[in-house]
C-alpha beads as a LAMMPS data file, in Angstrom:
LAMMPS data file: protein, C-alpha beads

316 atoms
315 bonds

1 atom types
1 bond types

-500.0 500.0 xlo xhi
-500.0 500.0 ylo yhi
-500.0 500.0 zlo zhi

Masses

1 110.0

Atoms # bond

1 1 1 328.874 -96.168 -441.267
2 1 1 330.058 -93.019 -439.775
3 1 1 331.530 -91.968 -436.378
4 1 1 332.224 -88.710 -435.262
5 1 1 334.492 -88.614 -432.522
6 1 1 335.983 -86.089 -429.805
7 1 1 339.420 -85.660 -431.214
8 1 1 340.904 -84.208 -427.797
9 1 1 339.763 -87.426 -425.218
10 1 1 338.508 -89.731 -427.755
11 1 1 334.747 -90.188 -426.498
12 1 1 332.575 -90.884 -429.073
13 1 1 329.885 -88.684 -429.973
14 1 1 327.992 -89.945 -432.757
15 1 1 328.308 -93.346 -434.070
16 1 1 325.305 -94.887 -436.976
17 1 1 325.620 -97.992 -439.788
18 1 1 323.235 -98.178 -442.431
19 1 1 320.845 -99.924 -443.114
20 1 1 319.141 -99.778 -440.024
21 1 1 316.582 -102.368 -438.298
22 1 1 313.289 -102.323 -436.433
23 1 1 314.318 -103.468 -432.784
24 1 1 311.089 -105.376 -432.330
25 1 1 311.453 -107.155 -435.173
26 1 1 315.437 -108.697 -434.626
27 1 1 314.210 -111.713 -434.793
28 1 1 313.552 -111.366 -438.896
29 1 1 316.538 -109.340 -439.473
30 1 1 319.645 -110.459 -440.994
31 1 1 322.520 -110.713 -439.536
32 1 1 324.816 -108.506 -441.317
33 1 1 321.893 -105.707 -441.067
34 1 1 322.633 -106.374 -436.800
35 1 1 326.146 -106.136 -436.929
36 1 1 328.006 -102.641 -435.306
37 1 1 329.844 -102.270 -439.102
38 1 1 331.720 -99.662 -436.755
39 1 1 333.896 -101.971 -434.982
40 1 1 333.683 -104.785 -437.048
41 1 1 333.465 -104.563 -441.007
42 1 1 336.785 -105.567 -442.406
43 1 1 338.246 -103.674 -445.580
44 1 1 340.726 -102.914 -446.908
45 1 1 341.536 -98.785 -446.273
46 1 1 342.693 -97.627 -449.895
47 1 1 344.050 -94.722 -449.482
48 1 1 343.032 -93.410 -446.314
49 1 1 346.147 -95.607 -445.528
50 1 1 348.490 -93.098 -447.133
51 1 1 348.016 -90.795 -443.676
52 1 1 350.014 -93.864 -441.893
53 1 1 352.437 -94.250 -444.928
54 1 1 353.100 -90.261 -445.016
55 1 1 353.434 -89.865 -440.831
56 1 1 355.721 -92.705 -440.610
57 1 1 357.914 -91.877 -443.480
58 1 1 357.964 -88.183 -441.543
59 1 1 358.527 -89.486 -438.704
60 1 1 361.453 -91.904 -439.705
61 1 1 363.300 -89.074 -442.108
62 1 1 362.509 -90.935 -444.937
63 1 1 361.787 -88.489 -446.796
64 1 1 361.160 -84.560 -447.307
65 1 1 357.426 -83.222 -448.060
66 1 1 359.191 -81.413 -450.993
67 1 1 361.176 -84.708 -452.426
68 1 1 360.386 -85.823 -455.962
69 1 1 358.891 -88.962 -456.248
70 1 1 359.003 -91.129 -459.749
71 1 1 355.284 -91.829 -460.313
72 1 1 356.060 -93.694 -463.760
73 1 1 353.413 -91.654 -466.100
74 1 1 350.571 -93.796 -464.579
75 1 1 351.986 -97.071 -464.402
76 1 1 354.984 -99.128 -462.673
77 1 1 355.405 -102.674 -463.311
78 1 1 358.399 -104.641 -461.301
79 1 1 358.037 -108.044 -462.256
80 1 1 354.923 -109.608 -460.849
81 1 1 353.396 -106.517 -459.259
82 1 1 351.900 -103.681 -461.235
83 1 1 350.256 -100.796 -459.891
84 1 1 348.599 -97.843 -461.552
85 1 1 347.418 -94.463 -460.804
86 1 1 344.111 -93.023 -462.143
87 1 1 345.682 -89.165 -463.344
88 1 1 349.086 -90.402 -464.831
89 1 1 351.768 -87.991 -463.463
90 1 1 355.343 -88.064 -464.542
91 1 1 356.482 -87.418 -460.832
92 1 1 354.684 -85.657 -457.560
93 1 1 356.281 -84.092 -454.359
94 1 1 356.289 -86.037 -451.381
95 1 1 353.154 -83.879 -450.250
96 1 1 351.338 -84.402 -453.819
97 1 1 351.809 -87.580 -454.108
98 1 1 349.369 -87.860 -450.965
99 1 1 347.425 -84.896 -452.446
100 1 1 346.320 -86.094 -455.061
101 1 1 346.530 -89.937 -453.937
102 1 1 349.095 -91.549 -456.203
103 1 1 349.239 -94.992 -455.759
104 1 1 352.636 -95.678 -457.445
105 1 1 354.347 -93.071 -455.679
106 1 1 352.626 -94.518 -452.513
107 1 1 354.213 -97.550 -453.326
108 1 1 357.481 -95.833 -453.957
109 1 1 357.402 -94.340 -450.181
110 1 1 357.004 -97.615 -449.050
111 1 1 360.111 -99.400 -450.763
112 1 1 362.341 -95.987 -449.412
113 1 1 360.390 -96.754 -445.604
114 1 1 361.191 -100.468 -446.106
115 1 1 359.634 -103.048 -444.357
116 1 1 360.988 -103.460 -440.828
117 1 1 359.910 -99.197 -440.472
118 1 1 356.850 -99.736 -442.143
119 1 1 355.370 -102.831 -439.934
120 1 1 356.508 -101.114 -436.783
121 1 1 354.833 -97.731 -437.349
122 1 1 351.459 -99.497 -439.040
123 1 1 351.556 -101.302 -435.104
124 1 1 352.199 -98.162 -433.477
125 1 1 349.545 -97.128 -434.827
126 1 1 347.256 -99.938 -433.119
127 1 1 346.507 -102.015 -436.359
128 1 1 346.080 -105.877 -436.110
129 1 1 345.573 -104.969 -431.883
130 1 1 342.511 -105.222 -430.065
131 1 1 340.496 -101.670 -428.696
132 1 1 338.897 -101.366 -425.270
133 1 1 335.856 -99.978 -426.367
134 1 1 333.708 -102.274 -424.745
135 1 1 331.264 -103.275 -426.889
136 1 1 330.490 -106.525 -428.784
137 1 1 331.520 -107.943 -431.725
138 1 1 334.547 -105.700 -432.118
139 1 1 337.441 -107.213 -434.819
140 1 1 340.852 -106.148 -434.466
141 1 1 341.773 -106.270 -438.270
142 1 1 344.166 -108.544 -440.450
143 1 1 347.957 -107.520 -440.169
144 1 1 350.612 -109.758 -441.639
145 1 1 353.054 -110.919 -439.204
146 1 1 356.656 -109.364 -440.706
147 1 1 357.800 -113.094 -441.907
148 1 1 354.831 -113.247 -444.295
149 1 1 355.953 -109.699 -445.796
150 1 1 357.019 -110.215 -449.376
151 1 1 358.655 -108.112 -451.495
152 1 1 355.948 -106.162 -452.697
153 1 1 354.305 -106.206 -449.381
154 1 1 355.364 -102.154 -448.240
155 1 1 354.490 -100.899 -451.707
156 1 1 350.921 -102.905 -451.288
157 1 1 350.368 -101.877 -447.664
158 1 1 351.275 -98.534 -449.220
159 1 1 348.028 -97.771 -450.592
160 1 1 345.982 -99.598 -448.196
161 1 1 345.630 -103.243 -449.815
162 1 1 347.189 -106.386 -448.202
163 1 1 345.726 -105.130 -444.404
164 1 1 342.419 -105.628 -443.632
165 1 1 341.070 -102.727 -440.939
166 1 1 337.778 -101.191 -439.408
167 1 1 336.408 -98.125 -439.558
168 1 1 336.706 -97.864 -435.808
169 1 1 340.935 -98.339 -436.287
170 1 1 340.898 -95.741 -438.920
171 1 1 339.208 -93.006 -437.403
172 1 1 341.613 -93.587 -434.299
173 1 1 344.519 -93.142 -436.423
174 1 1 343.309 -90.783 -438.649
175 1 1 343.074 -89.181 -435.046
176 1 1 346.529 -89.324 -434.331
177 1 1 347.266 -86.412 -436.291
178 1 1 344.298 -84.293 -434.505
179 1 1 345.205 -85.070 -431.510
180 1 1 348.736 -83.747 -432.171
181 1 1 350.670 -87.072 -432.426
182 1 1 348.687 -89.179 -429.676
183 1 1 347.187 -92.109 -429.909
184 1 1 343.944 -92.100 -427.810
185 1 1 341.972 -95.158 -427.165
186 1 1 338.074 -94.448 -428.258
187 1 1 335.887 -94.938 -425.670
188 1 1 332.005 -95.126 -425.602
189 1 1 331.644 -94.368 -421.614
190 1 1 333.485 -92.502 -418.796
191 1 1 330.950 -93.269 -415.842
192 1 1 328.572 -95.566 -415.172
193 1 1 326.424 -94.620 -411.630
194 1 1 329.281 -91.887 -410.775
195 1 1 332.393 -94.992 -411.267
196 1 1 334.796 -93.823 -413.887
197 1 1 336.113 -96.267 -416.141
198 1 1 340.171 -96.208 -416.014
199 1 1 341.166 -95.553 -419.718
200 1 1 344.498 -96.171 -421.017
201 1 1 346.566 -93.189 -420.890
202 1 1 347.490 -91.660 -424.557
203 1 1 350.941 -92.591 -426.071
204 1 1 352.861 -90.345 -428.425
205 1 1 353.555 -91.789 -431.459
206 1 1 354.378 -88.835 -433.801
207 1 1 356.402 -85.782 -433.133
208 1 1 354.741 -82.229 -433.416
209 1 1 356.953 -81.798 -436.009
210 1 1 355.458 -84.229 -438.162
211 1 1 352.394 -84.048 -436.692
212 1 1 352.326 -80.224 -438.247
213 1 1 353.679 -81.446 -442.130
214 1 1 350.766 -83.809 -442.298
215 1 1 348.284 -81.757 -441.211
216 1 1 349.062 -79.092 -443.987
217 1 1 349.207 -81.988 -446.369
218 1 1 345.840 -82.817 -445.318
219 1 1 344.213 -79.577 -445.677
220 1 1 345.661 -79.783 -449.193
221 1 1 343.998 -82.781 -449.963
222 1 1 340.386 -80.849 -449.364
223 1 1 341.736 -77.152 -450.387
224 1 1 343.096 -78.882 -454.030
225 1 1 343.397 -82.158 -453.790
226 1 1 341.320 -85.454 -454.065
227 1 1 338.738 -84.210 -451.477
228 1 1 337.505 -81.083 -452.542
229 1 1 334.131 -82.063 -452.148
230 1 1 334.444 -82.212 -448.434
231 1 1 335.250 -78.838 -448.203
232 1 1 333.621 -75.755 -446.430
233 1 1 334.231 -71.825 -447.257
234 1 1 334.394 -70.790 -443.270
235 1 1 335.749 -74.397 -441.759
236 1 1 339.313 -75.005 -442.101
237 1 1 339.284 -79.074 -442.412
238 1 1 341.787 -81.976 -442.909
239 1 1 341.473 -84.884 -444.193
240 1 1 341.923 -87.720 -446.875
241 1 1 339.981 -90.068 -449.558
242 1 1 339.863 -93.440 -450.134
243 1 1 339.021 -96.029 -452.317
244 1 1 339.054 -100.129 -452.099
245 1 1 338.107 -102.746 -454.510
246 1 1 336.634 -105.856 -453.027
247 1 1 338.160 -109.058 -452.875
248 1 1 335.631 -111.602 -453.051
249 1 1 335.954 -115.250 -454.268
250 1 1 339.405 -115.004 -455.244
251 1 1 339.793 -112.273 -457.055
252 1 1 339.105 -108.790 -457.209
253 1 1 335.850 -107.452 -458.095
254 1 1 334.141 -103.732 -459.608
255 1 1 332.808 -103.840 -456.433
256 1 1 334.471 -100.830 -454.140
257 1 1 334.644 -99.388 -450.496
258 1 1 334.864 -95.875 -450.245
259 1 1 336.112 -93.530 -447.495
260 1 1 337.001 -90.241 -446.160
261 1 1 338.270 -89.665 -442.855
262 1 1 338.962 -85.912 -441.647
263 1 1 338.986 -83.405 -438.444
264 1 1 338.552 -79.827 -437.730
265 1 1 338.795 -77.040 -437.553
266 1 1 342.483 -77.352 -438.270
267 1 1 344.548 -75.219 -436.135
268 1 1 342.722 -76.512 -432.640
269 1 1 340.991 -79.761 -433.887
270 1 1 337.676 -80.952 -431.732
271 1 1 336.208 -83.336 -434.323
272 1 1 337.431 -86.544 -436.060
273 1 1 334.773 -88.079 -438.131
274 1 1 335.638 -90.773 -440.826
275 1 1 333.006 -92.550 -442.975
276 1 1 332.332 -95.528 -445.106
277 1 1 330.535 -96.473 -448.082
278 1 1 330.580 -100.153 -448.803
279 1 1 329.253 -100.917 -452.041
280 1 1 328.281 -97.240 -453.370
281 1 1 326.273 -97.494 -456.749
282 1 1 327.165 -95.050 -459.605
283 1 1 330.043 -93.156 -458.494
284 1 1 332.352 -94.939 -456.527
285 1 1 335.293 -92.604 -455.847
286 1 1 335.882 -91.678 -451.360
287 1 1 336.165 -87.732 -452.755
288 1 1 332.894 -88.510 -454.934
289 1 1 330.314 -90.517 -451.924
290 1 1 332.255 -90.529 -449.155
291 1 1 333.867 -86.686 -448.679
292 1 1 330.372 -85.228 -449.499
293 1 1 328.402 -86.933 -446.680
294 1 1 331.407 -85.631 -444.555
295 1 1 330.936 -82.072 -445.502
296 1 1 326.909 -82.363 -444.723
297 1 1 327.675 -83.993 -440.546
298 1 1 330.553 -80.891 -441.112
299 1 1 328.441 -78.231 -441.463
300 1 1 325.689 -79.618 -438.283
301 1 1 328.951 -79.738 -436.048
302 1 1 330.251 -76.421 -437.641
303 1 1 326.711 -74.738 -435.316
304 1 1 327.470 -77.213 -432.063
305 1 1 331.067 -75.600 -432.150
306 1 1 330.519 -72.014 -432.679
307 1 1 327.514 -72.670 -429.802
308 1 1 329.859 -75.026 -427.806
309 1 1 326.421 -76.657 -427.505
310 1 1 328.564 -80.044 -427.912
311 1 1 328.958 -82.338 -424.936
312 1 1 330.746 -85.221 -425.790
313 1 1 330.655 -87.384 -422.966
314 1 1 328.081 -90.074 -423.052
315 1 1 326.913 -91.307 -419.206
316 1 1 324.668 -93.826 -418.219

Bonds

1 1 1 2
2 1 2 3
3 1 3 4
4 1 4 5
5 1 5 6
6 1 6 7
7 1 7 8
8 1 8 9
9 1 9 10
10 1 10 11
11 1 11 12
12 1 12 13
13 1 13 14
14 1 14 15
15 1 15 16
16 1 16 17
17 1 17 18
18 1 18 19
19 1 19 20
20 1 20 21
21 1 21 22
22 1 22 23
23 1 23 24
24 1 24 25
25 1 25 26
26 1 26 27
27 1 27 28
28 1 28 29
29 1 29 30
30 1 30 31
31 1 31 32
32 1 32 33
33 1 33 34
34 1 34 35
35 1 35 36
36 1 36 37
37 1 37 38
38 1 38 39
39 1 39 40
40 1 40 41
41 1 41 42
42 1 42 43
43 1 43 44
44 1 44 45
45 1 45 46
46 1 46 47
47 1 47 48
48 1 48 49
49 1 49 50
50 1 50 51
51 1 51 52
52 1 52 53
53 1 53 54
54 1 54 55
55 1 55 56
56 1 56 57
57 1 57 58
58 1 58 59
59 1 59 60
60 1 60 61
61 1 61 62
62 1 62 63
63 1 63 64
64 1 64 65
65 1 65 66
66 1 66 67
67 1 67 68
68 1 68 69
69 1 69 70
70 1 70 71
71 1 71 72
72 1 72 73
73 1 73 74
74 1 74 75
75 1 75 76
76 1 76 77
77 1 77 78
78 1 78 79
79 1 79 80
80 1 80 81
81 1 81 82
82 1 82 83
83 1 83 84
84 1 84 85
85 1 85 86
86 1 86 87
87 1 87 88
88 1 88 89
89 1 89 90
90 1 90 91
91 1 91 92
92 1 92 93
93 1 93 94
94 1 94 95
95 1 95 96
96 1 96 97
97 1 97 98
98 1 98 99
99 1 99 100
100 1 100 101
101 1 101 102
102 1 102 103
103 1 103 104
104 1 104 105
105 1 105 106
106 1 106 107
107 1 107 108
108 1 108 109
109 1 109 110
110 1 110 111
111 1 111 112
112 1 112 113
113 1 113 114
114 1 114 115
115 1 115 116
116 1 116 117
117 1 117 118
118 1 118 119
119 1 119 120
120 1 120 121
121 1 121 122
122 1 122 123
123 1 123 124
124 1 124 125
125 1 125 126
126 1 126 127
127 1 127 128
128 1 128 129
129 1 129 130
130 1 130 131
131 1 131 132
132 1 132 133
133 1 133 134
134 1 134 135
135 1 135 136
136 1 136 137
137 1 137 138
138 1 138 139
139 1 139 140
140 1 140 141
141 1 141 142
142 1 142 143
143 1 143 144
144 1 144 145
145 1 145 146
146 1 146 147
147 1 147 148
148 1 148 149
149 1 149 150
150 1 150 151
151 1 151 152
152 1 152 153
153 1 153 154
154 1 154 155
155 1 155 156
156 1 156 157
157 1 157 158
158 1 158 159
159 1 159 160
160 1 160 161
161 1 161 162
162 1 162 163
163 1 163 164
164 1 164 165
165 1 165 166
166 1 166 167
167 1 167 168
168 1 168 169
169 1 169 170
170 1 170 171
171 1 171 172
172 1 172 173
173 1 173 174
174 1 174 175
175 1 175 176
176 1 176 177
177 1 177 178
178 1 178 179
179 1 179 180
180 1 180 181
181 1 181 182
182 1 182 183
183 1 183 184
184 1 184 185
185 1 185 186
186 1 186 187
187 1 187 188
188 1 188 189
189 1 189 190
190 1 190 191
191 1 191 192
192 1 192 193
193 1 193 194
194 1 194 195
195 1 195 196
196 1 196 197
197 1 197 198
198 1 198 199
199 1 199 200
200 1 200 201
201 1 201 202
202 1 202 203
203 1 203 204
204 1 204 205
205 1 205 206
206 1 206 207
207 1 207 208
208 1 208 209
209 1 209 210
210 1 210 211
211 1 211 212
212 1 212 213
213 1 213 214
214 1 214 215
215 1 215 216
216 1 216 217
217 1 217 218
218 1 218 219
219 1 219 220
220 1 220 221
221 1 221 222
222 1 222 223
223 1 223 224
224 1 224 225
225 1 225 226
226 1 226 227
227 1 227 228
228 1 228 229
229 1 229 230
230 1 230 231
231 1 231 232
232 1 232 233
233 1 233 234
234 1 234 235
235 1 235 236
236 1 236 237
237 1 237 238
238 1 238 239
239 1 239 240
240 1 240 241
241 1 241 242
242 1 242 243
243 1 243 244
244 1 244 245
245 1 245 246
246 1 246 247
247 1 247 248
248 1 248 249
249 1 249 250
250 1 250 251
251 1 251 252
252 1 252 253
253 1 253 254
254 1 254 255
255 1 255 256
256 1 256 257
257 1 257 258
258 1 258 259
259 1 259 260
260 1 260 261
261 1 261 262
262 1 262 263
263 1 263 264
264 1 264 265
265 1 265 266
266 1 266 267
267 1 267 268
268 1 268 269
269 1 269 270
270 1 270 271
271 1 271 272
272 1 272 273
273 1 273 274
274 1 274 275
275 1 275 276
276 1 276 277
277 1 277 278
278 1 278 279
279 1 279 280
280 1 280 281
281 1 281 282
282 1 282 283
283 1 283 284
284 1 284 285
285 1 285 286
286 1 286 287
287 1 287 288
288 1 288 289
289 1 289 290
290 1 290 291
291 1 291 292
292 1 292 293
293 1 293 294
294 1 294 295
295 1 295 296
296 1 296 297
297 1 297 298
298 1 298 299
299 1 299 300
300 1 300 301
301 1 301 302
302 1 302 303
303 1 303 304
304 1 304 305
305 1 305 306
306 1 306 307
307 1 307 308
308 1 308 309
309 1 309 310
310 1 310 311
311 1 311 312
312 1 312 313
313 1 313 314
314 1 314 315
315 1 315 316
């Protein structure tokens, strides 16, 4: 599933799912193919959710960007909790926990943020709530109520587990950074026959200072971190990779959901893009499979941005 959204007003420029199907043969097409994955696919977001974690920690004054976080040399154990990193680090700065996507570092930030503040931040970003996008079968995701959080929940949610989201919710969340701190509702229609829809007024949920710091972190993700394969030489891009194991039939399997979300141009964001690949074959990290697709989309959009040809409005 891929979505492209106008970062300024939430207009959906493109929304596509694969595999495709032939509309004239709907009766012989399975429901999983007919589904619009952008709005109805529920999945663990993995490390893309570290954007929400980092922004929430900065907004609440929990950490500084240069604050060092213990990453326990790649393996952290606490009673029943065990978290591992692909690449072991003894410690990383707060910024580099996101840039190099340390699950252990994220867990430590989650613990510092605390259950209540973290839960409130997750809800402020709109997770677990319905979106009024006027499309069928829109899922609202699953966010456990605070009373069901246990002593490990903050650590799991910090790196994108114990919470189910949709790609649509993730592009909206990433766009909070692109829009300067506003939660903007995505929309596919502005008007029908000249009658304009009333859309929910954007809500400020992050300060400009938090947004500026998050932009720098997300630019480094693409420049030197896990998202290098999304980068273009002449287009500044901010983004975040994500890879999550799938939970099937009572246990985690060696099946993955890989994703990348980002926006550009960084100084004056106009476009936010989110890519989700369900069960990639071979390479499976978001930086290896979703980031290159993001890059190809960004290349084409760059031409439209340079010529001023991109028209975000969808009219009937």
